[in-house]
C-alpha positions in Angstrom: 30.6 -67.4 33.7 30.1 -71.0 32.8 27.5 -73.7 33.1 29.1 -76.3 35.4 29.2 -79.8 34.0 25.8 -81.5 34.8 27.5 -84.1 37.0 28.9 -81.4 39.3 25.5 -79.8 40.1 25.1 -81.9 43.2 28.8 -81.4 44.2 29.5 -77.7 43.8 29.4 -75.5 46.9 26.5 -73.2 47.6 28.2 -70.1 46.4 28.8 -71.7 42.9 25.3 -73.1 42.9 23.8 -69.6 43.5 26.0 -68.2 40.9 24.8 -70.8 38.5 21.2 -69.9 39.2 21.9 -66.3 38.4 23.7 -67.3 35.2 20.7 -69.5 34.1 18.3 -66.6 34.9 20.4 -64.2 32.8 20.7 -66.7 29.9 17.0 -67.5 29.9 16.2 -63.8 30.0 17.7 -60.9 28.1 21.1 -62.6 28.0 19.9 -65.1 25.5 22.1 -64.9 22.4 24.7 -62.5 23.9 28.1 -63.8 23.0 30.3 -65.2 25.7 33.0 -67.7 24.9 32.2 -70.2 27.7 28.5 -70.4 27.1 28.0 -69.8 23.4 27.1 -73.5 22.8 23.9 -72.9 24.8 22.5 -70.7 22.0 23.2 -73.4 19.4 20.9 -75.8 21.3 17.2 -76.0 22.0 16.1 -73.5 24.6 14.5 -76.4 26.5 17.9 -77.8 27.3 18.8 -74.6 29.3 15.4 -74.8 31.0 16.0 -78.4 31.9 19.5 -77.6 33.2 18.1 -74.7 35.3 15.5 -77.0 36.8 18.3 -79.2 38.2 20.0 -76.2 39.7 16.8 -75.0 41.3 15.9 -78.4 42.7 19.3 -78.5 44.3 18.8 -75.0 45.7 15.5 -76.1 47.2 17.2 -79.1 48.9 19.4 -76.6 50.7 16.3 -74.7 51.8 16.8 -71.7 49.5 13.7 -69.9 48.2 13.4 -69.9 44.5 11.0 -67.7 42.5 8.6 -70.4 41.3 8.0 -68.6 38.0 11.3 -70.0 36.8 9.9 -73.5 36.9 7.6 -72.4 34.0 9.4 -72.8 30.6 7.6 -69.8 29.3 9.0 -67.4 32.0 12.0 -65.4 30.8 12.5 -63.1 33.8 11.2 -59.8 35.2 12.0 -57.7 32.2 10.5 -60.1 29.6 7.9 -62.0 31.7 5.9 -64.9 30.3 6.0 -65.6 26.6 4.0 -67.8 24.2 5.6 -71.0 23.0 6.3 -69.4 19.6 8.3 -66.7 21.3 10.7 -69.0 23.1 14.2 -68.6 21.5 15.6 -71.5 19.5 12.7 -73.8 20.6 11.8 -76.5 18.1 8.7 -78.4 19.2 9.0 -81.0 16.4 12.5 -82.3 17.2 13.1 -84.7 20.1 16.0 -83.4 22.1 18.5 -84.7 24.5 18.5 -83.3 28.0 22.2 -82.9 28.3 24.6 -80.7 26.4 26.9 -82.5 24.1 29.7 -80.2 25.3 29.3 -81.5 28.8 31.7 -84.4 28.1 34.6 -85.9 30.2 37.0 -83.3 28.9 34.7 -80.5 30.0 34.2 -82.2 33.3 37.9 -82.2 33.9 38.1 -78.5 32.8 35.4 -77.6 35.4 37.3 -79.6 38.1 40.5 -77.7 37.3 38.6 -74.4 37.4 37.2 -75.2 40.9 40.7 -76.3 42.1 42.0 -72.9 41.0 39.4 -71.4 43.3 40.7 -73.7 46.1 37.5 -75.9 45.8 38.2 -79.6 45.8 35.6 -82.0 44.5 36.1 -85.7 44.7 
């Protein structure tokens, strides 16, 4: 699985959006730190970046009328198996360093890679 480029969140079809939500839930939960070639960069960044990305996904889902477990809107929630954690228990979460809200990896090259991936699934954006 991949995290779609941030600029595609409001363009991808519902099926990909729902898949993205599941991926974010898994990464925020017990999947944090599990190696996967397309999402390893997530673990090198502040956990809050994934949370912020997931918020964008969930807001888009709500705009379609989907029901979202509202616990995911809390940064301290890590899924049914982990539950809520204290700030100190959040993975790779550095409170003292200001962070960007976008992954550096989500650049124009990655955008084009995502577009090509969608085309290979017969999904045409733009």
